C-alpha positions in Angstrom: -21.5 -2.3 45.1 -21.5 -6.3 44.8 -21.8 -6.0 41.3 -18.4 -4.1 41.1 -16.5 -6.7 43.4 -18.3 -9.3 41.3 -16.6 -7.9 37.8 -13.3 -7.3 39.6 -13.3 -11.0 41.0 -14.3 -11.9 37.3 -11.2 -9.5 35.9 -8.9 -11.1 38.3 -9.8 -14.4 37.4 -9.4 -13.7 33.7 -6.1 -12.6 34.4 -5.3 -15.6 36.2 -6.2 -17.7 33.4 -3.9 -15.7 31.1 -0.6 -16.0 33.2 2.1 -18.4 31.5 3.4 -21.4 33.6 6.4 -19.3 34.4 4.5 -16.3 35.5 2.5 -18.8 37.6 5.7 -20.2 39.2 7.0 -16.8 39.9 3.8 -15.7 41.7 3.8 -18.9 43.8 7.3 -18.4 45.0 6.6 -14.8 45.6 4.1 -16.1 48.1 5.6 -19.1 49.6 9.8 -18.4 48.8 10.8 -21.7 50.7 9.2 -23.6 48.1 12.1 -23.2 45.8 14.6 -24.2 48.2 12.8 -27.4 48.9 12.6 -28.4 45.3 16.6 -27.6 45.2 16.8 -30.2 48.6 14.8 -32.6 46.8 16.7 -32.4 43.4 20.1 -32.3 45.4 19.5 -35.3 47.2 18.3 -37.0 44.5 21.0 -36.5 42.5 23.7 -37.1 45.1 21.9 -40.4 45.6 22.2 -41.4 42.0 25.8 -40.4 42.0 26.6 -42.6 45.1 24.1 -44.8 46.6 25.6 -44.3 50.1 24.3 -40.9 50.0 20.7 -42.4 50.9 21.9 -44.9 53.4 19.7 -44.1 57.0 23.4 -43.6 58.6 24.3 -40.9 55.8 21.2 -39.0 56.3 21.3 -39.4 60.1 24.6 -37.5 60.2 23.5 -35.3 57.5 20.5 -33.9 59.6 22.9 -33.8 62.8 25.6 -31.8 60.9 22.9 -29.4 60.1 22.6 -28.3 63.8 25.2 -25.7 64.0 24.5 -23.9 60.6 20.7 -24.1 61.1 20.7 -22.5 64.3 22.8 -19.6 63.4 21.1 -19.3 60.1 17.8 -18.7 62.0 19.6 -15.7 63.8 21.1 -14.6 60.6 17.1 -15.0 59.0 16.0 -12.2 61.5 18.5 -10.0 60.9 18.1 -10.1 57.1 14.6 -9.9 57.1 15.0 -6.4 58.3 17.2 -5.9 55.2 20.3 -6.2 57.4 23.4 -8.6 57.5 25.3 -10.0 60.2 28.9 -11.0 59.6 29.9 -11.4 62.9 27.3 -14.0 63.9 30.2 -16.9 63.9 32.3 -14.7 66.1 29.6 -14.0 68.7 28.7 -17.8 68.6 32.3 -18.7 69.4 33.1 -15.8 72.1 30.0 -17.4 73.8 31.0 -20.5 73.7 34.4 -19.9 75.1 32.9 -17.7 77.9 30.7 -20.5 79.2 33.7 -23.2 78.7 36.2 -21.2 80.4 33.7 -20.7 83.5 32.7 -24.3 83.4 36.3 -25.9 82.9 37.3 -27.7 86.0 39.9 -25.3 88.4 42.3 -28.2 88.1 42.9 -28.1 84.7 45.9 -26.3 83.1 46.5 -23.3 81.9 42.9 -22.1 82.8 41.5 -18.4 83.7 40.9 -17.5 87.4 37.5 -17.7 87.0 37.3 -21.6 86.2 35.3 -24.0 88.2 32.2 -22.2 88.4 28.9 -23.9 88.6 28.6 -25.4 84.9 24.5 -24.0 84.9 25.9 -20.3 85.6 28.4 -20.5 83.3 25.9 -21.5 80.5 23.3 -18.5 81.4 26.6 -16.4 81.5 27.9 -17.3 78.1 24.2 -17.1 76.4 24.1 -13.4 77.9 27.6 -12.8 76.7 26.4 -13.5 73.5 22.9 -11.6 73.6 25.1 -8.6 75.0 27.3 -8.9 71.6 24.4 -9.1 69.5 22.9 -6.1 71.6 26.0 -4.1 71.0 25.6 -4.9 67.0 22.1 -3.3 67.2 23.0 -0.4 69.7 25.7 1.2 66.9 23.4 0.4 63.9 20.3 2.0 65.9 22.3 4.9 67.8 24.8 6.0 65.3 22.9 4.9 61.7 25.8 2.8 61.0 25.2 0.3 57.9 25.0 -3.3 59.4 27.5 -4.7 57.1 30.1 -2.8 58.3 29.1 -2.6 62.1 29.2 -6.6 62.0 32.6 -6.6 59.9 33.9 -4.5 62.6 32.5 -6.7 65.6 33.5 -9.7 63.8 37.2 -8.8 64.3 36.5 -7.4 67.9 34.7 -10.7 69.3 37.3 -13.1 67.5 40.3 -11.1 69.3 38.6 -10.8 72.6 38.2 -14.7 72.3 41.8 -15.2 71.7 43.0 -12.5 74.1 40.9 -13.6 77.2 40.7 -17.3 76.8 44.5 -17.7 75.5 43.3 -19.2 72.2 43.3 -22.3 74.3 40.7 -25.3 73.2 38.6 -26.6 76.1 38.5 -30.5 75.8 35.2 -32.3 76.5 36.7 -34.5 79.6 37.9 -30.8 81.0 34.2 -29.9 81.3 31.1 -31.1 83.7 28.9 -33.7 81.4 26.0 -31.2 81.6 28.1 -28.8 78.9 28.0 -31.8 76.8 24.6 -33.2 77.1 23.2 -31.5 74.2 25.6 -33.8 72.1 23.8 -36.7 73.5 20.6 -38.2 72.1 18.7 -41.5 71.5 18.1 -43.5 68.5 14.7 -43.8 66.4 15.0 -47.0 64.0 18.2 -46.4 62.2 18.4 -42.7 62.8 20.2 -40.5 65.9 18.6 -37.8 67.2 20.6 -35.7 69.4 18.9 -33.0 72.1 20.8 -30.5 70.5 18.8 -31.0 67.3 15.4 -30.8 69.4 16.4 -27.6 70.6 17.2 -26.4 67.3 14.0 -27.5 66.2 12.0 -25.7 69.2 13.8 -22.7 68.3 12.5 -22.5 64.6 9.1 -23.4 66.1 8.9 -20.3 68.5 10.3 -18.0 66.4 8.0 -18.8 63.3 5.1 -18.9 66.0 6.3 -15.1 67.2 6.7 -14.1 63.3 3.2 -15.3 62.3 1.6 -14.4 65.6 2.5 -11.1 67.3 2.9 -7.5 66.8 6.5 -7.8 66.7 6.7 -10.2 64.0 4.4 -8.1 61.8 6.6 -5.3 63.0 9.8 -6.7 62.1 8.5 -7.8 58.5 7.1 -4.0 57.8 10.6 -2.6 58.8 12.3 -4.9 56.5 10.2 -4.4 53.6 10.1 -0.4 54.3 11.1 1.2 57.2 9.9 4.8 56.2 6.4 3.7 55.5 6.8 1.6 58.7 7.5 4.6 60.9 5.1 6.3 59.1 2.5 4.0 60.6 3.6 4.6 64.2 6.0 1.6 64.3 9.4 2.4 66.7 11.7 1.3 63.9 14.9 1.5 66.2 13.3 -0.5 68.7 12.4 -3.2 66.4 16.0 -3.5 65.0 17.5 -3.2 68.7 15.2 -6.4 69.7 16.1 -8.2 66.6 19.9 -7.9 66.9 19.1 -8.7 71.0 17.0 -11.9 69.9 19.6 -13.0 67.3 22.4 -12.8 70.2 20.2 -15.1 72.4 20.0 -17.7 69.8 23.7 -17.5 68.9 24.5 -17.9 72.6 22.0 -21.1 72.8 23.6 -22.0 69.5 27.2 -21.7 71.5 26.0 -24.6 73.7 24.5 -26.6 71.1 28.2 -26.4 69.5 30.3 -27.4 72.6 27.7 -30.7 72.3 28.2 -31.2 68.8 31.8 -31.0 68.5 32.6 -32.2 72.3 35.0 -29.3 72.9 35.2 -25.6 72.8 37.5 -24.1 70.4 38.0 -20.4 68.9 38.7 -22.3 65.7 35.4 -24.2 65.3 34.7 -23.4 61.5 36.0 -20.3 59.6 33.2 -20.9 57.0 30.1 -20.4 59.5 29.3 -16.7 58.7 29.2 -17.6 55.0 27.1 -20.7 55.4 24.6 -19.0 57.8 23.9 -16.5 55.0 23.9 -19.2 52.1 21.4 -20.9 54.2 18.9 -18.1 54.8 19.5 -16.8 51.4 18.9 -20.5 49.6 15.6 -20.5 52.0 14.1 -17.8 50.4 14.8 -14.9 53.1 15.1 -12.0 50.8 18.3 -10.1 51.2 16.1 -6.9 50.5 14.4 -7.7 53.7 10.7 -8.1 54.5 10.2 -11.7 52.7 10.6 -14.9 53.6 9.7 -17.6 56.2 12.2 -19.1 58.8 11.6 -22.6 57.7 13.2 -21.6 54.7 16.6 -21.1 56.3 16.3 -24.5 57.8 15.6 -26.1 54.5 18.7 -23.9 53.1 21.0 -25.2 56.0 20.0 -28.6 55.0 20.9 -28.0 51.4 24.2 -26.6 52.2 25.1 -29.5 54.4 23.9 -32.0 51.8 25.9 -30.8 48.8 29.2 -30.6 51.1 28.6 -34.1 52.2 27.5 -35.2 48.8 30.6 -33.7 46.9 32.8 -34.8 50.0 31.6 -38.4 49.1 32.1 -38.0 45.6 35.6 -37.5 46.4 35.6 -33.7 45.5 38.4 -31.2 46.9 37.4 -28.9 49.7 38.3 -25.9 47.9 35.8 -27.0 44.8 33.3 -27.5 47.5 33.7 -23.9 48.8 33.3 -22.7 45.1 30.0 -24.4 45.0 28.9 -22.8 48.3 29.6 -19.3 46.5 27.6 -20.5 43.2 24.8 -21.6 45.3 24.6 -17.8 46.9 24.9 -16.3 43.6 22.0 -18.2 42.4 19.6 -18.0 45.5 20.2 -13.9 44.9 19.2 -14.3 41.1 16.2 -16.3 42.0 15.1 -13.7 44.6 15.7 -10.9 42.4 13.6 -12.7 39.6 10.6 -13.4 42.1 10.5 -10.0 43.3 9.8 -8.5 39.8 6.2 -10.3 40.2 3.4 -8.1 40.6 1.0 -9.1 43.2 
């Protein structure tokens, strides 16, 4: 038995030696998909640094990292869903719906044009807003699991539903920072570390990534999530309750969207139904560029964080270079296509 195993090891080593350099890269990226996004991030930073020396200034880098907080938090939620071979087009509108719920509850009752339930305890408002986002995510999961509807269609529909509800219930009104208790804006505050400024919202985002990465790596739920994304039929045959896993993923993603809603209020300094129409695309872009396979079952959430930094770095670099916003949008689209192409190439490897 030992002779057979040793002969197999010898054959494996001989095969490894015969691999071309490109094949070795392909195998390495299959095992560690976030490495490609890290290489892209370093290349982007160096390239824009050569084009404009201001890009490498500590103040610019600090601002870039701070701007990652919203896209990065949403990309984490998006990554969980994509790992199950799904996609969430409603992620931006659910986050907006959550922030409008908490802001309209916490807004001072003496402010003009407020809803009847204004003036609530801000901590209660935050909890209700997060739970509203979690409920919205759960609705997506319920429709997908209960009726077998495609995630793309379900979330495309709920994108319109929750955006419309935010406009109808809250009169499309922007709640300004001075109209809310200071605790609502607390995640936008922070402290300096040398030339860099670190917001509390950024720390919350890092904590979310650490928690989700640990759970995916060390719990049965994490292993089941990857199994469902890789092959749901095989996962079901092994005894995994695939419907329960899928529903729980959309629930957890909704919770992250709710927390992101509070981060966004602190970062922007207000609560508005018109935060950023590109959030859906940016969250998907960050996840895919970060090595989260659109076909499910492969990728690490740290890649989504790196992908978020790439998205922000590209937009900021092009902005400093004086490139029009329309061309910046084109650049993000090109990044998505390139990332999917690389993912397809990596998945062809034999391991």
